[in-house]
C-alpha positions in Angstrom: 110.2 156.9 131.0 112.7 154.2 132.5 109.5 152.1 132.8 108.5 152.4 129.0 111.9 151.9 127.5 113.0 148.7 129.5 110.1 146.5 128.1 110.6 148.2 124.6 114.2 147.5 124.5 113.8 144.0 126.0 111.0 143.1 123.2 112.3 145.0 120.7 115.9 143.6 121.0 114.3 140.3 121.2 112.4 140.5 118.0 115.2 142.1 115.9 117.7 139.7 117.5 115.6 136.6 116.4 115.2 138.2 112.8 118.7 138.9 112.3 119.8 135.6 113.4 117.1 133.8 111.5 118.0 135.5 108.3 121.8 135.0 108.7 120.9 131.1 108.9 118.5 131.4 106.4 121.2 133.1 103.9 124.0 130.8 104.9 121.5 127.6 103.9 120.6 129.3 100.8 124.2 129.8 99.5 125.2 126.1 100.7 122.4 124.8 98.9 123.5 126.8 95.5 126.7 125.4 95.6 125.8 121.9 96.5 122.5 121.3 94.7 123.1 117.5 94.8 122.0 117.6 98.3 118.6 118.8 99.0 119.1 118.8 102.8 120.4 122.6 103.1 117.1 123.7 101.2 114.7 121.7 103.3 116.4 123.1 106.8 115.3 126.6 105.4 111.8 125.3 106.5 112.5 125.6 110.0 113.3 129.6 109.8 109.8 130.3 111.6 110.3 128.0 114.4 113.9 129.1 114.8 112.7 132.7 114.9 110.2 131.6 117.6 112.9 129.8 119.7 115.2 132.5 119.6 112.7 135.2 120.5 111.1 133.2 123.3 114.4 132.2 124.9 115.8 136.0 124.7 112.6 137.0 126.4 112.4 134.2 128.9 116.3 135.2 129.7 115.9 139.1 130.2 112.4 139.3 131.3 113.7 140.6 134.9 115.4 143.3 133.5 111.8 144.4 131.6 110.4 145.0 135.1 107.1 144.6 134.1 104.0 142.9 135.6 105.7 142.0 138.9 102.1 140.8 140.0 102.0 138.0 137.0 105.5 137.5 136.6 105.6 134.0 137.4 102.4 133.4 135.3 104.2 135.0 132.3 107.5 133.3 133.2 105.3 129.8 133.0 103.8 130.4 129.5 107.1 131.7 128.1 108.7 128.1 129.1 105.6 126.6 127.6 106.4 128.2 124.4 109.7 127.5 124.3 109.0 124.2 124.9 106.6 123.7 122.0 108.9 126.0 119.8 112.0 123.6 120.3 109.9 120.6 119.6 108.6 122.0 116.4 112.3 123.0 115.1 113.3 119.4 116.0 110.6 118.1 113.8 111.3 120.4 111.0 115.5 119.1 111.2 114.0 115.6 111.6 111.9 115.7 108.5 114.8 117.4 106.6 117.4 114.7 107.6 115.0 112.1 106.6 114.0 113.2 103.4 117.4 114.3 102.2 118.4 110.8 103.1 116.0 108.9 101.1 116.6 111.1 98.1 120.5 110.7 97.8 120.2 107.0 98.5 117.6 106.3 95.6 119.8 108.4 93.5 123.1 106.3 94.3 121.4 102.9 94.3 120.5 101.0 91.2 118.5 98.4 93.6 114.8 99.3 93.5 114.1 97.0 96.2 116.8 98.1 98.7 115.6 101.7 97.8 112.2 100.7 99.1 113.7 99.0 102.1 115.7 102.2 103.1 112.7 104.5 102.6 110.2 102.2 104.9 112.9 102.0 107.5 113.5 106.0 107.5 109.8 106.8 107.4 109.2 104.6 110.5 112.2 106.0 112.2 111.0 109.5 111.6 107.3 108.7 113.0 108.9 107.2 116.3 111.2 110.2 116.7 108.1 112.4 116.2 106.1 110.4 118.8 108.7 110.5 121.0 109.6 114.4 120.6 105.7 114.8 121.1 105.6 113.3 124.0 108.4 114.6 125.7 107.4 117.9 124.8 103.7 117.2 126.2 105.2 115.7 129.4 107.7 118.8 129.9 104.7 121.3 129.3 102.7 119.2 132.2 105.4 119.2 134.5 105.7 123.3 134.4 102.3 123.0 136.6 103.2 122.6 140.3 100.1 120.6 140.4 101.1 118.1 138.1 104.3 117.7 139.8 102.8 116.7 142.8 100.8 114.4 141.0 103.5 112.5 139.3 105.3 112.3 142.4 102.2 110.3 144.2 102.1 108.1 141.0 105.7 107.1 141.4 104.8 104.9 144.5 102.2 103.1 142.7 104.3 103.0 139.0 104.7 99.2 139.1 101.1 98.4 139.4 100.1 100.9 136.9 103.0 100.0 134.7 101.3 96.3 134.9 97.9 97.4 134.2 98.9 99.7 131.3 100.8 96.7 129.5 97.9 94.5 129.7 95.5 97.1 128.7 97.7 98.4 125.6 98.5 94.8 124.9 97.0 95.2 121.1 98.8 98.5 120.7 102.4 97.7 121.8 102.1 94.6 119.9 101.5 96.6 116.4 104.4 99.1 117.6 106.9 96.2 118.0 105.4 94.5 114.8 105.9 97.8 113.0 109.8 97.8 114.0 110.1 94.2 113.2 108.5 95.0 109.5 110.7 98.1 108.9 114.4 96.4 110.0 112.9 92.6 109.2 112.6 93.5 105.7 109.3 91.6 105.3 107.7 94.3 103.5 108.5 97.3 102.2 106.8 100.6 100.6 106.1 100.0 97.0 106.0 96.1 97.3 103.0 94.5 95.5 101.3 92.0 98.1 98.4 89.8 98.1 96.5 89.9 101.2 93.1 88.1 101.9 92.7 87.6 98.3 93.3 91.4 97.3 96.4 92.3 95.5 97.7 95.9 95.9 100.7 97.9 96.3 101.7 98.8 99.9 101.3 102.7 100.1 101.7 103.5 103.5 103.7 101.9 106.6 103.4 103.3 110.4 104.6 101.9 113.4 100.8 100.6 113.9 99.0 100.2 110.7 99.7 99.7 106.9 97.7 101.0 103.9 97.5 98.7 100.7 96.5 100.6 97.6 94.6 98.0 95.4 94.7 98.2 91.5 91.0 100.1 91.5 92.4 102.7 93.6 90.9 101.2 96.8 93.0 101.7 100.3 92.6 98.8 102.8 94.2 99.6 106.0 95.5 96.8 108.2 97.1 96.5 111.8 100.8 95.6 110.9 100.6 92.9 113.4 98.8 91.0 110.5 101.9 90.5 108.6 104.2 89.3 111.5 101.2 86.9 112.1 99.9 85.7 109.0 100.9 84.5 105.8 101.0 86.8 103.0 102.7 87.0 99.3 105.3 89.3 98.4 105.5 89.6 94.5 108.2 92.0 94.9 110.4 90.2 97.0 113.5 89.2 95.2 112.8 91.1 92.1 109.7 92.4 90.6 109.8 89.5 87.3 107.0 87.4 87.6 105.8 84.3 85.6 102.3 84.1 84.6 100.0 81.5 83.0 97.0 81.6 80.6 94.8 78.3 80.8 92.7 77.3 77.4 90.0 74.2 77.6 90.2 73.1 74.2 88.6 69.9 72.3 90.7 66.7 72.0 90.8 67.1 68.4 92.8 70.4 68.6 96.1 70.6 67.0 98.6 71.4 70.1 101.4 71.8 67.9 100.1 74.8 65.8 98.7 76.1 68.9 102.2 76.1 70.3 104.0 77.6 67.5 101.0 80.6 67.4 101.3 81.0 70.9 105.5 81.3 70.4 104.4 83.9 67.9 102.2 86.0 69.7 104.4 86.0 73.0 107.8 86.7 71.0 105.8 89.8 69.1 104.7 91.1 72.4 106.7 94.1 74.0 105.6 93.4 77.5 107.3 89.9 77.2 110.7 90.4 79.1 112.6 87.4 76.5 113.3 85.1 79.3 110.9 81.9 79.0 107.9 80.6 77.6 106.0 77.1 77.3 102.8 75.5 76.1 101.9 72.1 77.7 99.0 70.0 77.9 98.2 70.1 81.7 95.0 68.0 82.2 92.0 66.0 80.1 88.6 65.4 80.5 85.8 63.2 79.1 84.8 66.7 77.0 88.2 68.8 76.7 91.6 69.0 77.3 93.4 71.9 79.5 96.6 74.0 77.5 98.6 76.1 79.9 100.5 78.8 78.4 103.5 80.5 80.8 105.4 83.1 80.3 107.4 85.6 81.9 107.3 89.7 82.1 109.1 92.4 84.0 106.6 93.4 86.4 103.0 92.0 87.8 101.4 95.1 85.5 103.2 93.8 82.3 102.6 90.2 83.2 98.8 91.1 83.6 98.8 92.7 80.1 100.5 90.0 78.4 98.4 87.3 79.7 95.4 89.3 78.6 96.9 90.0 75.1 98.0 85.9 74.8 94.6 84.7 75.9 92.5 87.1 73.4 95.0 86.6 70.3 94.7 82.7 70.9 90.9 82.8 71.1 90.5 84.7 68.0 92.9 82.6 66.3 91.1 79.4 67.1 87.8 80.9 66.2 89.2 82.0 62.9 91.5 78.8 62.1 90.1 76.0 64.1 86.5 76.4 65.2 86.4 72.9 65.8 89.1 73.0 68.6 87.0 75.2 70.8 85.1 73.3 73.3 81.4 72.2 72.4 78.8 69.7 72.8 79.5 66.8 70.4 76.6 64.5 69.1 77.1 61.2 67.5 75.7 57.8 66.6 76.3 54.3 68.4 78.7 53.5 65.4 80.6 56.8 65.8 79.4 58.5 62.9 78.2 62.4 63.3 74.9 62.6 64.3 72.6 65.4 63.2 69.1 66.3 64.1 66.4 65.9 61.4 65.6 68.8 59.0 62.1 70.1 59.5 59.5 69.2 57.1 58.4 72.4 54.7 55.0 72.2 56.3 55.9 71.7 59.8 54.5 75.1 60.7 51.1 73.9 59.0 51.0 70.9 60.5 51.7 72.2 63.8 48.9 74.8 63.5 46.4 71.8 62.3 47.5 70.1 65.6 46.6 73.0 67.8 43.1 73.2 66.2 
């Protein structure tokens, strides 16, 4: 009878105690979350209830397994697997806690700062720190699990003798990977590019959607995702349109005839820009920037709050100016001008009324 009660008491007590402790912690976090709704961390920490139950249960089972007096022949194997499960559950719990802390810090900082660029910078740094911590925790957990096996301990001891040579070989083999790792840390803390920044890379304009310790994802305007190694951004030049503020200046270039009324076009451009909601009210201008033997070039410059607003503003100004020129000054648009040697306008001769019959007679 005792051989049956001991395992039931050990297993049942571990399950009940793990459930009670996890439930009590969950209730405490719920109460704190209710009193402090401005801090989402307490609610996020409740996601760790299941790994917490697993850690408590396996820890209790591992500590009182000797008192259960079961499976004496396989006691070492069972204890080995209990330690492995405990290591995995602990790593799971640590990752849940780290994720809750990082997400809470990101949300709270975004709420208290009015500087969007600084908020994106903090988000980028915290995201990379979280992934780096995740990698470290996973590596330590896997190494701890492997070291539970006697064969791996012997293998590890024998490898220490040649650790220097192996370190050099591994460093050479992983040169690209290590370069990307340090480049990712440089991007995170060097503030070169942040999540949400608008960049131009290899002629492609997009928004930084994700940054890891090894690669960076850029989402283009047509919803494509371009994945690039982070080392690219530390070794080659690129455009960051969000650096220093999202406001931008754009231009519209028009090719018009030399006889075009520049003063009237300038007044019309001002009217169009000032009436457009996408103009931020900072500045605008219209100047003649070039002249060829057939046309002259007008450059209309204008400012907007963001690159998206600037794109729409440029399209609106270009469309309305061209429509106004076609309606009011069609001769100002570029075309082929024919003239005589004296400078008088030259026109092609009108065809005779009988030119079709003449052509038909010739063809016969």
